[in-house]
C-alpha positions as CSV (number, residue, x, y, z in Angstrom):
1,X,-71.7,-54.1,117.6
2,X,-72.6,-58.4,118.3
3,X,-70.2,-61.2,117.5
4,X,-71.6,-63.8,114.8
5,X,-72.1,-66.4,116.3
6,X,-73.0,-68.3,112.9
7,X,-73.9,-68.0,109.2
8,X,-76.2,-70.7,106.8
9,X,-75.1,-69.8,103.5
10,X,-78.3,-71.5,102.5
11,X,-80.8,-69.7,104.5
12,X,-78.8,-66.3,104.4
13,X,-79.6,-66.3,108.2
14,X,-76.9,-65.0,111.1
15,X,-76.8,-66.5,114.4
16,X,-75.8,-63.8,116.9
17,X,-73.8,-64.7,120.1
18,X,-75.7,-62.0,122.0
19,X,-79.3,-60.8,122.5
20,X,-79.9,-57.5,120.9
21,X,-81.8,-55.1,123.4
22,X,-84.5,-54.2,121.5
23,X,-84.1,-56.6,118.4
24,X,-83.1,-56.6,115.1
25,X,-86.5,-56.5,113.4
26,X,-88.5,-55.1,117.0
27,X,-91.3,-52.0,115.7
28,X,-89.6,-49.3,117.7
29,X,-90.5,-45.6,115.9
30,X,-92.4,-48.0,112.9
31,X,-89.3,-49.5,111.4
32,X,-90.6,-53.0,110.2
33,X,-86.6,-53.6,108.6
34,X,-83.2,-52.5,110.6
35,X,-80.2,-51.5,108.7
36,X,-77.0,-53.9,109.6
37,X,-73.6,-54.3,108.3
38,X,-71.2,-56.7,108.7
39,X,-67.4,-56.0,109.1
40,X,-64.1,-58.4,109.8
41,X,-64.9,-60.6,107.3
42,X,-62.1,-62.0,105.1
43,X,-64.4,-62.4,101.7
44,X,-65.7,-58.8,101.7
45,X,-61.9,-56.9,101.8
46,X,-62.3,-55.7,98.5
47,X,-61.9,-52.2,98.7
48,X,-59.5,-49.7,99.4
49,X,-59.0,-49.0,103.4
50,X,-60.9,-52.3,104.6
51,X,-59.3,-54.7,107.2
52,X,-59.6,-58.1,108.3
53,X,-57.8,-58.9,111.7
54,X,-57.3,-63.0,112.3
55,X,-57.5,-63.0,116.2
56,X,-56.5,-66.7,115.9
57,X,-53.6,-66.4,114.3
58,X,-53.0,-63.2,115.3
59,X,-52.5,-61.4,111.4
60,X,-54.2,-58.5,110.3
61,X,-54.6,-58.3,106.4
62,X,-55.3,-54.6,105.2
63,X,-55.9,-53.0,101.9
64,X,-53.7,-50.3,101.9
65,X,-55.7,-46.9,100.2
66,X,-53.0,-45.5,98.6
67,X,-49.2,-47.0,97.7
68,X,-47.0,-47.9,100.4
69,X,-44.1,-46.8,99.4
70,X,-44.6,-43.3,101.2
71,X,-46.9,-44.3,103.9
72,X,-45.9,-44.9,107.6
73,X,-48.0,-47.6,109.2
74,X,-48.9,-47.2,112.8
75,X,-49.9,-50.6,114.9
76,X,-52.0,-48.9,118.2
77,X,-51.3,-51.5,121.3
78,X,-50.7,-49.2,124.7
79,X,-54.9,-49.5,125.7
80,X,-54.0,-47.1,129.3
81,X,-54.1,-43.8,128.8
82,X,-51.8,-41.9,127.4
83,X,-51.4,-39.0,129.5
84,X,-53.2,-39.5,133.3
85,X,-53.2,-35.9,135.6
86,X,-54.7,-36.4,139.1
87,X,-54.8,-34.6,142.2
88,X,-53.3,-31.9,140.4
89,X,-53.8,-27.5,139.9
90,X,-52.7,-25.0,137.6
91,X,-51.0,-26.5,135.1
92,X,-51.1,-25.6,130.9
93,X,-50.0,-27.8,127.8
94,X,-50.1,-26.5,124.8
95,X,-49.4,-27.7,121.1
96,X,-49.0,-31.1,122.0
97,X,-50.0,-34.3,120.1
98,X,-51.4,-37.4,121.7
99,X,-51.8,-40.3,119.3
100,X,-51.6,-43.9,118.4
101,X,-53.0,-45.5,121.3
102,X,-55.9,-48.6,122.0
103,X,-56.9,-46.7,125.4
104,X,-58.2,-42.9,125.8
105,X,-55.6,-39.7,125.0
106,X,-55.8,-37.4,128.2
107,X,-57.3,-38.6,131.7
108,X,-57.5,-35.6,134.3
109,X,-59.0,-36.6,137.3
110,X,-59.5,-34.5,140.5
111,X,-58.1,-31.7,139.5
112,X,-58.2,-27.8,139.2
113,X,-57.2,-25.4,136.7
114,X,-55.6,-27.3,134.2
115,X,-55.7,-26.3,130.5
116,X,-55.0,-28.3,127.3
117,X,-54.8,-25.7,124.5
118,X,-53.7,-25.9,120.8
119,X,-53.0,-30.1,121.1
120,X,-54.4,-32.7,119.0
121,X,-55.9,-35.6,120.2
122,X,-56.1,-38.3,117.2
123,X,-55.8,-42.1,116.3
124,X,-56.8,-43.6,119.6
125,X,-59.0,-47.0,120.4
126,X,-61.5,-45.3,122.7
127,X,-61.8,-41.4,123.9
128,X,-60.5,-38.4,123.4
129,X,-60.2,-36.0,126.9
130,X,-62.1,-36.5,130.5
131,X,-62.5,-34.1,132.8
132,X,-63.8,-34.8,136.5
133,X,-63.1,-31.9,138.5
134,X,-63.5,-28.0,138.1
135,X,-62.5,-24.7,136.4
136,X,-59.9,-27.0,133.7
137,X,-60.7,-25.6,130.2
138,X,-59.9,-27.6,126.7
139,X,-59.5,-24.9,124.5
140,X,-58.7,-24.7,120.2
141,X,-58.2,-28.7,120.5
142,X,-58.4,-30.8,117.1
143,X,-59.7,-34.7,118.3
144,X,-60.6,-37.2,115.2
145,X,-60.6,-40.7,114.3
146,X,-61.2,-41.4,117.9
147,X,-62.7,-45.1,118.9
148,X,-65.8,-43.7,121.1
149,X,-66.1,-40.1,122.4
150,X,-64.5,-37.3,122.0
151,X,-64.1,-34.7,124.9
152,X,-66.4,-36.0,128.7
153,X,-67.1,-33.2,131.2
154,X,-67.9,-33.7,134.5
155,X,-67.3,-32.0,138.2
156,X,-69.4,-30.0,140.5
157,X,-71.8,-31.0,143.2
158,X,-75.3,-32.0,141.6
159,X,-77.1,-31.5,145.7
160,X,-75.8,-28.7,146.1
161,X,-75.9,-27.1,143.0
162,X,-72.1,-25.6,142.7
163,X,-71.0,-25.1,139.4
164,X,-67.8,-26.7,137.9
165,X,-66.9,-24.3,135.2
166,X,-65.0,-27.0,133.1
167,X,-65.0,-25.4,129.7
168,X,-64.8,-27.3,125.8
169,X,-63.9,-24.1,124.0
170,X,-63.2,-23.7,120.1
171,X,-62.6,-27.8,119.6
172,X,-62.7,-29.4,116.1
173,X,-63.8,-32.5,116.7
174,X,-64.9,-35.1,113.6
175,X,-65.2,-38.8,112.7
176,X,-65.6,-40.4,116.5
177,X,-67.6,-43.4,117.5
178,X,-65.3,-45.5,115.1
179,X,-65.7,-48.4,117.7
180,X,-68.5,-47.5,120.2
181,X,-71.1,-46.2,117.2
182,X,-74.0,-45.3,119.7
183,X,-73.4,-43.2,122.7
184,X,-70.6,-42.1,122.3
185,X,-70.7,-38.3,121.7
186,X,-68.4,-36.0,120.4
187,X,-68.9,-34.1,123.9
188,X,-70.8,-35.4,126.9
189,X,-71.5,-33.6,129.7
190,X,-72.8,-34.4,133.1
191,X,-72.6,-32.9,136.8
192,X,-73.4,-29.4,136.9
193,X,-72.7,-26.0,135.3
194,X,-70.3,-27.6,132.4
195,X,-70.0,-24.7,129.3
196,X,-69.6,-25.7,126.0
197,X,-68.9,-23.1,123.4
198,X,-68.0,-22.2,119.9
199,X,-67.3,-26.1,118.8
200,X,-67.6,-27.9,115.7
201,X,-68.7,-31.1,116.0
202,X,-69.2,-33.3,112.6
203,X,-69.3,-36.7,111.0
204,X,-70.8,-39.5,113.8
205,X,-72.9,-42.3,113.8
206,X,-74.5,-41.1,116.6
207,X,-74.8,-37.9,119.1
208,X,-72.8,-34.8,119.0
209,X,-73.8,-33.7,122.3
210,X,-75.0,-35.9,124.9
211,X,-76.1,-34.4,128.4
212,X,-77.2,-34.8,132.1
213,X,-77.5,-32.7,135.2
214,X,-77.5,-29.1,135.9
215,X,-77.1,-25.5,135.0
216,X,-74.6,-26.3,131.8
217,X,-74.3,-23.9,128.7
218,X,-73.8,-25.3,125.4
219,X,-73.5,-21.7,122.9
220,X,-72.6,-21.1,119.5
221,X,-71.9,-24.8,118.5
222,X,-71.9,-25.9,115.1
223,X,-73.2,-29.2,114.2
224,X,-73.7,-31.5,111.6
225,X,-73.8,-34.2,109.4
226,X,-74.3,-36.1,113.3
227,X,-76.7,-39.3,113.7
228,X,-75.7,-40.6,110.9
229,X,-76.1,-44.3,111.2
230,X,-78.7,-44.4,114.0
231,X,-82.8,-43.8,114.2
232,X,-84.1,-42.3,117.5
233,X,-81.9,-39.7,118.6
234,X,-80.3,-36.5,118.3
235,X,-77.4,-34.0,117.8
236,X,-77.9,-32.6,121.6
237,X,-79.4,-35.3,123.4
238,X,-80.7,-36.1,126.7
239,X,-83.6,-38.0,128.5
240,X,-85.1,-39.9,132.0
241,X,-84.7,-37.5,134.3
242,X,-87.0,-34.7,135.9
243,X,-84.1,-33.5,137.8
244,X,-81.5,-32.4,135.0
245,X,-82.6,-28.7,135.3
246,X,-81.4,-25.5,134.0
247,X,-79.4,-25.9,131.0
248,X,-79.4,-23.8,128.8
249,X,-78.7,-24.3,124.7
250,X,-78.4,-21.3,123.0
251,X,-77.2,-20.1,119.3
252,X,-76.1,-23.1,117.8
253,X,-76.4,-24.0,114.3
254,X,-77.6,-27.6,113.8
255,X,-77.2,-28.7,110.3
256,X,-77.5,-31.8,107.5
257,X,-77.9,-34.3,109.8
258,X,-79.1,-38.2,109.3
259,X,-81.3,-39.0,106.6
260,X,-85.0,-39.7,108.1
261,X,-87.8,-41.5,106.2
262,X,-89.9,-39.1,104.2
263,X,-93.2,-40.6,106.4
264,X,-91.6,-41.5,109.7
265,X,-89.2,-38.8,111.0
266,X,-86.8,-40.4,114.1
267,X,-83.9,-37.7,113.4
268,X,-83.7,-35.2,115.8
269,X,-82.0,-31.9,116.2
270,X,-82.3,-31.5,119.9
271,X,-84.1,-34.6,121.6
272,X,-85.6,-34.1,125.2
273,X,-86.4,-38.0,125.7
274,X,-88.6,-39.0,128.0
275,X,-89.7,-36.5,130.5
276,X,-86.6,-34.3,130.3
277,X,-87.6,-30.8,132.2
278,X,-86.5,-27.4,133.2
279,X,-84.2,-26.6,130.0
280,X,-84.0,-24.3,127.5
281,X,-83.9,-24.4,123.5
282,X,-83.0,-20.4,122.6
283,X,-82.1,-18.8,119.3
284,X,-80.7,-21.7,117.7
285,X,-80.8,-22.2,113.9
286,X,-81.6,-26.1,112.7
287,X,-81.7,-26.4,108.5
288,X,-82.5,-29.8,106.9
289,X,-82.6,-31.4,110.6
290,X,-85.2,-33.9,110.7
291,X,-87.5,-33.6,113.7
292,X,-85.6,-29.9,114.7
293,X,-87.0,-29.8,118.2
294,X,-88.6,-33.1,120.3
295,X,-90.0,-32.8,123.4
296,X,-90.9,-36.9,125.1
297,X,-93.1,-35.8,127.7
298,X,-91.1,-33.2,129.4
299,X,-92.4,-30.1,131.3
300,X,-91.1,-26.8,131.9
301,X,-89.2,-26.3,129.0
302,X,-88.8,-23.1,127.0
303,X,-88.6,-23.1,123.2
304,X,-87.7,-19.7,122.5
305,X,-86.6,-17.5,119.4
306,X,-85.5,-20.7,117.1
307,X,-85.3,-20.8,113.3
308,X,-85.8,-24.1,111.7
309,X,-85.8,-24.2,108.2
310,X,-86.8,-27.1,105.6
311,X,-86.5,-29.6,108.1
312,X,-89.6,-32.6,108.0
313,X,-90.9,-31.5,111.1
314,X,-90.6,-27.9,113.4
315,X,-90.9,-29.4,116.6
316,X,-92.7,-32.1,118.5
317,X,-94.7,-32.6,121.8
318,X,-96.2,-36.0,123.5
319,X,-97.4,-36.9,126.9
320,X,-95.3,-40.5,126.9
321,X,-95.7,-39.7,130.6
322,X,-99.8,-40.0,130.7
323,X,-99.4,-43.1,128.5
324,X,-96.2,-45.3,128.5
325,X,-96.6,-47.9,131.6
326,X,-92.7,-47.5,132.9
327,X,-93.6,-43.7,133.6
328,X,-91.9,-43.6,137.1
329,X,-91.6,-47.5,137.4
330,X,-91.1,-48.7,140.4
331,X,-89.1,-52.2,138.5
332,X,-87.3,-50.4,135.8
333,X,-84.1,-48.3,137.6
334,X,-84.1,-46.7,134.2
335,X,-87.0,-44.2,134.9
336,X,-88.2,-44.3,138.6
337,X,-88.7,-40.5,138.1
338,X,-89.5,-39.6,141.6
339,X,-86.7,-41.5,142.8
340,X,-84.2,-39.8,141.4
341,X,-85.9,-36.4,142.1
342,X,-85.7,-37.5,146.1
343,X,-82.1,-38.1,145.6
344,X,-81.8,-34.7,145.2
345,X,-83.9,-33.8,148.2
346,X,-85.9,-31.5,145.4
347,X,-88.2,-30.2,148.0
348,X,-85.8,-28.7,149.9
349,X,-83.2,-25.6,149.2
350,X,-81.1,-24.8,146.8
351,X,-83.4,-27.4,144.7
352,X,-86.7,-25.7,145.6
353,X,-85.7,-22.3,145.2
354,X,-83.6,-22.7,141.8
355,X,-87.0,-25.0,140.7
356,X,-90.0,-24.6,142.0
357,X,-92.3,-26.3,140.0
358,X,-90.5,-29.4,139.8
359,X,-90.4,-28.9,143.9
360,X,-94.6,-28.9,143.4
361,X,-94.8,-31.8,140.6
362,X,-96.3,-34.5,142.5
363,X,-99.2,-32.2,143.2
364,X,-99.0,-30.7,139.9
365,X,-100.6,-34.0,137.4
366,X,-97.0,-35.3,137.0
367,X,-97.5,-37.7,134.4
368,X,-98.6,-34.3,132.0
369,X,-96.3,-32.0,129.9
370,X,-97.2,-29.1,131.6
371,X,-95.9,-25.6,131.9
372,X,-93.9,-25.7,128.5
373,X,-93.3,-22.0,126.7
374,X,-93.2,-21.9,123.0
375,X,-92.7,-18.3,121.6
376,X,-91.2,-16.4,119.6
377,X,-90.3,-19.6,117.0
378,X,-90.0,-19.1,113.2
379,X,-90.6,-22.3,111.1
380,X,-89.8,-22.1,107.6
381,X,-91.0,-24.6,104.6
382,X,-91.4,-27.6,107.2
383,X,-92.8,-30.5,104.6
384,X,-94.6,-32.4,106.7
385,X,-95.5,-30.7,110.4
386,X,-94.9,-27.4,111.8
387,X,-95.9,-28.6,115.2
388,X,-96.3,-32.3,115.9
389,X,-98.5,-33.0,118.9
390,X,-100.4,-36.5,120.5
391,X,-103.7,-36.6,121.2
392,X,-103.0,-36.0,125.2
393,X,-101.0,-33.4,124.7
394,X,-103.3,-31.3,122.5
395,X,-105.5,-31.5,125.5
396,X,-103.5,-29.7,128.1
397,X,-102.3,-26.8,125.3
398,X,-104.1,-24.2,128.1
399,X,-101.8,-25.5,130.2
400,X,-99.1,-24.1,128.1
401,X,-97.5,-20.9,127.4
402,X,-98.0,-20.7,123.5
403,X,-97.4,-17.0,121.7
404,X,-95.9,-15.1,118.3
405,X,-95.1,-18.3,116.7
406,X,-94.9,-18.2,112.5
407,X,-95.0,-21.0,109.9
408,X,-93.7,-19.6,106.4
409,X,-94.4,-20.8,103.2
410,X,-91.7,-18.8,101.0
411,X,-93.5,-19.3,97.9
412,X,-97.1,-20.6,98.3
413,X,-96.2,-24.2,97.5
414,X,-99.6,-25.9,97.3
415,X,-97.9,-29.3,98.3
416,X,-94.9,-30.5,100.5
417,X,-94.9,-27.5,103.2
418,X,-96.9,-27.4,106.4
419,X,-99.2,-24.9,107.4
420,X,-99.0,-23.9,110.9
421,X,-101.3,-25.4,113.5
422,X,-104.4,-24.0,114.5
423,X,-103.5,-22.8,117.4
424,X,-103.5,-19.5,119.2
425,X,-100.1,-18.4,119.5
426,X,-99.5,-19.6,115.7
427,X,-99.7,-17.5,112.5
428,X,-99.1,-18.6,108.9
429,X,-96.9,-16.2,106.6
430,X,-97.1,-17.2,103.1
431,X,-95.1,-16.1,99.5
432,X,-95.9,-16.8,96.1
433,X,-93.8,-17.8,93.2
434,X,-93.2,-14.4,91.8
435,X,-93.1,-12.7,95.1
436,X,-91.4,-15.3,97.3
437,X,-90.2,-14.7,100.9
438,X,-86.7,-14.7,100.6
439,X,-85.2,-15.2,104.2
440,X,-81.3,-15.4,102.7
441,X,-81.4,-19.5,102.0
442,X,-82.6,-20.3,99.0
443,X,-80.8,-23.4,98.1
444,X,-80.7,-27.0,99.0
445,X,-77.2,-26.7,99.6
446,X,-76.7,-23.6,101.2
447,X,-75.2,-23.4,104.5
448,X,-73.7,-20.4,104.8
449,X,-76.1,-18.8,108.2
450,X,-74.9,-15.7,107.9
451,X,-76.7,-14.8,104.9
452,X,-79.6,-15.4,106.4
453,X,-82.3,-11.8,106.7
454,X,-82.7,-11.3,109.9
455,X,-84.9,-7.9,109.6
456,X,-86.8,-9.8,106.8
457,X,-87.2,-12.1,109.8
458,X,-88.4,-9.5,112.3
459,X,-90.8,-7.9,109.5
460,X,-92.7,-11.2,109.6
461,X,-92.0,-11.4,113.4
462,X,-91.5,-8.0,115.0
463,X,-90.6,-10.0,118.2
464,X,-88.2,-12.1,116.9
465,X,-84.5,-11.5,118.7
466,X,-81.5,-11.5,116.2
467,X,-79.5,-14.3,116.3
468,X,-75.8,-13.7,116.4
469,X,-75.1,-15.5,113.3
470,X,-71.2,-14.3,112.6
471,X,-70.4,-15.9,116.2
472,X,-71.3,-19.8,115.6
473,X,-68.9,-22.2,115.4
474,X,-65.4,-22.4,115.2
475,X,-62.8,-18.6,115.7
476,X,-60.1,-18.0,115.2
477,X,-57.7,-17.1,118.7
478,X,-53.8,-17.3,119.3
479,X,-54.0,-21.5,118.8
480,X,-56.2,-21.9,116.3
481,X,-55.2,-19.2,113.5
482,X,-57.0,-20.9,110.6
483,X,-60.4,-22.3,110.8
484,X,-60.8,-26.0,108.8
């Protein structure tokens, strides 16, 4: 969000009061035009739910969505966390509501075995819950209408690879990022050894889960209607660090993400950006999720047993480390991949024991996207490409592990469905209009993945391992008795 300096109504020119990092008309991802909107302009106050704040006269103008007779109006002015926990152990907070603040909801620091269960954290100007410590849990909570992020988990020791075991379990997180519309994820994870399972995250302008660090587990989460206003982003996002290794994304369901231009797909399901390495993407289901899996120049990533349905591009691998001048830049501190690795003593135990190929990276063509694995993946009706590879990535295919991948054309369409790449380790399966290959999801708006016919998938690809479809997403427990 950038303030407007002035507006020239004659020439229709908006002058900004601060620079834009990438430029409004920059050519990132080939886009000649960029979306923008103006807000907090009095003459645009013409629809229910809109508001205008006159800061000079300290007046708020609001166009109500319903009659005021039965309405409650809450004006949040507190700018500190509603609840702060510091240096505390073994306390549980259950069934409470934390609402209506201009700041954060709950802030937990240097604490252990704190549990927030069955609570509502909502209607906040900033984030929901932030945790820094170990063995803390956020369970079966509802977080919504948040100005920034939902839940933040941090803790553990990356240098010693000591896990924190903080957990976000069975939470419903939605309509967040209202004021900070990018890089304010539903769940943000850093440090070492956090666990994120069975959450449902939806309706946001940018990421659902953004992570960095080591040995995190993201399992059985359902994510949809995110990345709705932004490009060059993903439902899961991480990047620009060789040392962010050992993370596992398993059995998640990612579907119906923000729209993508048919000629330039820049919305991703899982986005391993800028040489991110050493992660495992296994047994996930991607449905209408843009470019389902994207590896941006990284190494040692394992893409295993995923099911990709009706995505324009199933998978992507590029070699940006070989061509981008800022790779391992001595001046661009956001890159400096080798420096970040040296800070972890990556060539010494425990790092060299846990990540042996990382320990040898500088002697192993470090700019090339080597040692990635692509095995047992099924791609159904990918409209544009099953696997997108740039020129240099194609040259290193012999150094990758590629086996038992299948591209399916369910009805034998001559147009609009891509074939598998002409690479060993990929095969095509083609049905017809008369005898289609039925996998269980036949309709464009179908989202119930429990209807997927796993036996049919295994008939086409015997090595494909069943995905526990009925365990994904929110579950009933003593705190959450009704599934939204």
